[in-house]
N, C-alpha and C positions, 0 to 999 in steps of 0.2 A: 487326389484333390488338387485343384488348380487355383493357385493364389498368385494373381498378377503375372500370369504366364508361366509360373514355376510350379512344377508338379512335385509334391512331397511323396517320396517313395516309402513304403513300409520297410521297417528294419528287417534285414534277412534273418531267417530263423536261427542259423548257427550263431550269429552275433547276439541275438536276443537271449539264446540259451547261455552263452558265455557271460552275458551281463547278469543273468539270474544266479549263475554259479558264483560270480564275484560278489554279488550282494549277500549271498548266503555265507560266504567265507567271512565277509566283514561283520555280518550280524553275529555269527558264532564266535568270532574273535572278541567282540564286545561282551558277549555273555561270559566268556572265559575270564576276561579282565574283571568283570563284576564279581565272579566267583573267587578270583584271586584276592580281591579285597577282603572277602570274608575269611579266606585262608590266612591272610596276614593278621587279621584280628585274632583268630584262634591261636596263632603262633605267639603273638604278643602276650596274650593272657597266659598261655602255657609257660612262657618264659618267665613272666613276672611271678607266677606261683611256683616256679622251680619244679615243674612236673618232670623235668629231665634229671631229677636226683638220681645219682648212681653213674651218670655220664659227666665228662669234663665240662660240657657246655650244652646249651640248647641246640646249637648248630650240629654238634656231634650226634646228639640224639636224633635230630631231624634227618641227618644223612643215614643213620642206622635204620630208623623206623620207616621212612618214606622212600628211601633209595635215591635221594638227591646226591649229586657230587658235593665234595666238601666246599668248594667255592660257591656253588649255587646255594647251598644251605646257609652259609655265612651271609650271603647277600639277602636271602629271605628274612633272616633274623634282623639284619641291619635295617632293611626297609621297614619291617614291621615296627621296630622301635622308633624309627624316625617319624613314622606317620602318627604316632601318639601325640606329637606336638604340631602336626600339620593337618588340621581337620578339613580344610578346603580341598587339599590334594586327595586326602583319603576319601572324601565324599565323591569327588569326581571319578576316582577309580571305581568306587562301589556302584556308580551309575553307568559304568562302561564308557565314559566320555573321553578318557585318556587311557592309553595302553600302559601295561605294567612296565614295558621297556622305557617309556617316557618318565614314569614315576620313579623307577630305579635310578635314572640319571639325575633328575632334579632334586631328589632327596639327598644327594651327595653335597649339595650346596645350599639348599633352601633353609630358611629360618622363618619363624612366625612373622617377622617384619617383611621378608621378601617373598613369602609364599604366594600371595595373590598375583604379583607381577609374573613370577615364573610359571604359574599355572596358566595365565593368559597366553604366554608365549607357547607353552606346550600344546594348548588347544589350537593355536594358529599354525604351528609348524609341524614338520614331520619328525620322526624319531631321530633321523640324521641331523636335522637342525638343532634339536635339543642337545644331542651329544656334543656338537660343535660349540654351542653356547656354553655348556657346562665346562668344557675344556678351557675356553677363554676366561670364564668366570673364575676358575681355580687359579689361572695364571695371575689375574689381578690380585686375588687373595694372597698368592705366594709372594708377589712383589711387596705387598703391604706388610706381610709377616716377616720378611727377611730382616728388615730394620728392627722390628720388635724382637725378633729372635736374637739378633746381635746384642741388643741391650740386656736381654735376660741372661745371655751367656756370660757377659762381663760381670753380672751381679751374683753369679753362683758362688757357693761356699758352704762348708760344714765345719763346725767347731765341736769338739768333745772335751769336756773337762770334768774333774771330780769335785763334787760339792763337799761342804763341811762334814756332812754326815756319812760320807763315803760313797754315796750314790753318784752315778755318772749322769751328766746332763748333756743332751745332744741338741744342737740348734743348727739350722741350715736353710739354704735356699737352693733348690735344684731346678735345672732346666725342665720344661714340661715333659719331654720324652723320658728323661731320667726319673723324674718324680712319678710319672705313670708306671714306669718299670718297677720302681720300688714299691709303689702302692699295690700293683698286681702281685708282686712277690710276697708282700705282707699279707695280702688277702689269701693267697694260696697257703702260706705257712699257718695263718690263723685258722683256716678251714681244716688243716690237718690236726691242729691242737684242740680246737673247739668246734667240732662239726655241729651244724644246726640240727635240732631234732625234727623228725618228720611230723607233719600235721596229724597223722593217724596213730602216732605212738602214744601209749598211755602216759599220764602225768607221773612224774617222779615223786617219791616221798619227800617230805619237807627236810628230813635229815640226810637226804642224798646230796653228794657234792654238786651234782648237776642242777639242783634246785636253787643254788646261789652261785651262779657263774661269776667269774671275774668281770670287772668293768671293761668297757671297750678299750680304754687306755692301757689297762693291764694286759689285756690280750695282745695289743699291738706290741708292747714291750717283750712279751714272751715270744711273739712271732719274729721280732728282730733278732732275739738271741738264737732262735732256731736257724735263721738265715746265716748268721755269722758262723755258727758251729758247722753247718752244712758246707759252707764255702771253704772253711779252713780244712775240714776233713777231706773234702773232695780234692783240694790241691795238694795236700800233704801225702795222701795215700789213696791212689786211684784203684784200689783193689776191689774185692767183692763186697757187696753190701754188708755181709756178716762181719767183715773186718774193718770197714770204714767207720762204722758208728759203734764206738766202744761204750755202749750203754749197758751197765751191769744190772741185771734183774735177778733177785733171789726169789725163787718160787718153789713151793713144795711140789713133789711129784704128783700127789693126789690132786692138787689144783690144776696142774697141767693136763691131767687125764680127764678131769671133770670140773668145769668152772663152778659148779654148784657146791663143791666140797669146801669145808673150812680149811684154812691154812694161809700161809703168807704168800704174798705176791707184791713185792716191794722193790723199788729202785734202791740201789746201794747208796746208803747215806741219804735216802730220800723217802718220799711218801709211798703209800700203797698205790698200786695200779690195778685196774680191772684184770681179772683172770684172762679175759679174752685178749687183752693187750699182751700179756705174758705169752699166751699161746701163739699169737701172731709173731712176736719177736723170736720165739724159740723155733719157729718154722725154718728160719734161714739165719743161723747165727752160730757162734762158737759155744760149746757146751762143756761145763765142768761139773761133774757129779760130786757132791759132798755128802758124807754120811755123818749124822749126829747121834749122840747117845740120848738117854731118856731126859737128861738135864739140859739138852740143847747144845752141848759142847761138840765141836768138830772132832771126829775120830779118824776120818779118812777123806782124802781129797784125790780125786782121779785126775788123769791127764786131760788137758783141753783137747777137744775134738770138734770137728766141724760137722754140723748136722747134715750138710750136703757137701760131699767131697768135691774138690776142684774138677776132676774128670767128669763126674756126673753133672756138675753145673754146666760145663761146656756142652755136654750132650743135650741138656735141657734147653739151653739158649739156642742151640742149632735146630732143635725140633720145633720149639714154639715160636721163636723169632719175634717175641713181643708178648704183651699182655693178652691172655686168652679170654678175658671178659668180653662178651658180645658188644661189638661196636667200638671197642677201645683200640686206639692206634698207637699207644705208647710202646716204644721199642725196648725200653729198659725196665726190668722187672725183678721181682724177688721170687725165690722158690717157695711154693706153697705145698705142704703135705695135705693131700686130699683127705686121707685118714691120718690124723696127727700121730707122729712117732711116739708120743707119750701114751697113747692108747693102743700101742702095738702096731701102728701103721709102718710099713717098711719104707726105708729111704731108697726107693727105686724109681726109675724113670716113669713107670706106669702109675706110680702113686704121687707123682709131682706134676704141678702145673705152674707156669710162669704168670704172675700177676703183678701189675704195677702197684706202687705203694697205696694209691687211692682205693683200688679194688681189693687189695689184700686186707685192708682195714674193713672194707664193706663185708667181706666174707666172715671175718673173725668177730667183728664188733657191731655190725649193723644188721645182722639177721639174714644176709644173703647166704645161699648154699650152693655148693658145687659138688657134683658126684660124677664119677666116670662110668659110663654105660658099658654094657657087655661088649659092644662093638668098638670100644675104645674112645668114643666121642665124649666130650664133656657136656654136662647139662647144668646150667645155672638157673637158680630160682630166686625170685624176689622174696622179701620178708613175708609177703602175702601168699607165697606158694606159686606164683605165676612163673611159668617157664619163659626164659629169655632165649629165643632162638638166635642162631648166628646170623640169619637173614630172615627178618619177619616176612610173613606172607602178605602179598598185596591185599588191600581192602577190596571187599566185594563191590562190583560195579554192575548197575542194572543193565538189562539187555539194550534198552534205548537210552544211553547216557545223555545224548543231546536233548531228548525230550524231557528227561528228568531235570537237567540243568536249566532249561528254559522255564519249566514249571516252578523250580525253586526260586529263580530270579523274579518271576512274576508274583510269587507269593510274598516276596520281600519288597514289592512295589517298584521293581526295576523294569523299565520298559526300554528296550533297545531295538534298533533296526540297523539297516546297512549304512545309515548316515550318522549314527550316534557319535562315533569316534573319528569322523572324517575331518581332517584339518581344513582350515579356511584358506590355506596357502594356494595361490593361483599360478605358481611356477616362477615367480621372481627369484633372483639370486639373493642369497642371504648375506647381509652385511653384518658380520659378527661384531666388528668394532662399534658400529652404531648401536646395535642391540644391547651390548654390555654397557655402553655409555648411558643408555636410557634406563637400564634395569639395575645395574650394580650400584649400591650406595657409596662405594669407595672410588668409583671411576671418576676420572677427570673429564668434565664436560665443557665444551666451548660455551662461551657466554651466549652465543646466538642459538644454541641448540634448544629446541622445545620438546618437552616430553609429550607423548601421545597417550591418550586414555587407554587404548588397546594397542599393544605392540605386535606387528606382524613381521615375519622374516623376509621383508622385501629389501631390495637394494635401493638406496636413496641417491646414488651417484648418477 
């Protein structure tokens, strides 16, 4: 075709084919981002409902179940939680308008107040622009926080004194990071002392101790006592778990062998504890056998022995090298008798497995089971009887996964093409300082600077 003497040539076929390939890549990437938004919604709901019960965190479960690396799993959970308060960014990701890489970056700094401005920048710029902006944004935040951090540091302090009735009173102010550390430690200790019941567990009888649990404040006090005891014992005696924690439990042999049998299972000078707790403690502890007559008087006391001798314990740690519960990465553990020694189980390497404190409790007191197979492998089962494999099998994928993904997005009203997530940037150099001055609420702005309705990553110099 001739226009004013200039002939427009048709696009060469190889170039047209490459353009089509590029458009298909861009379109499919937008579909994947839209599907990622749904994945993050599912992760957020699963996390909130604690579907990862039995694992230390949702990220650990995600790494185990889906096969993500530990860092990637933590990022997915972090972004999923952040999007709960950032609906505009979440909606843009669900429509495939911004990539997961951009969303991951801006959720590090976005708040409900700054969400709209950051989203406008993410739409306009590339992923590299967004990363540079977030780095500068965090620098401004750090400068503002340094002065506030110094003020907080000077105001720290803790006082402990005894009240008139003998109770101790603790008051204090801690730096944010120290307070967060204490809070997490209290949460962990409280979870050990007062684990939450599962939603599918039957209701406990009214006369059961669990039917009237301590108040939150009382649980916090008990958790603090546990932290103090653990710290002191750890520093004073770094020996084996059975020696560090000198908790004396009196339990009848019949109860150790069968939790349903009548008999005592009590802490020394303390209350009764569940038979499952006594069985767990007896798995890896020092043992003293006492014989009583018909009137309950002690007639014989045997020598103290260790249920797991030191040499066998070393072999156990060398073989297992950490908790054997599927997906658990804790390296420090306790020896668990697969068949309890009280029921005739031998204290041999083949009848032992290393479990962390959390999962040792799960096996003894929360209904989880572990058995050693004929080939020597361990098999763990949930309270529902489901097998927990060491590495879960990948989910079934349809033959045409791309077609299925496009159909699923279309069914959800998501319409994407090769231009959906394309930034509006035209190649100008990014002026990070100007962009932060316009976007950041704490940035110092010259009096002559005017804000723009839509910020683009262009250089204004």
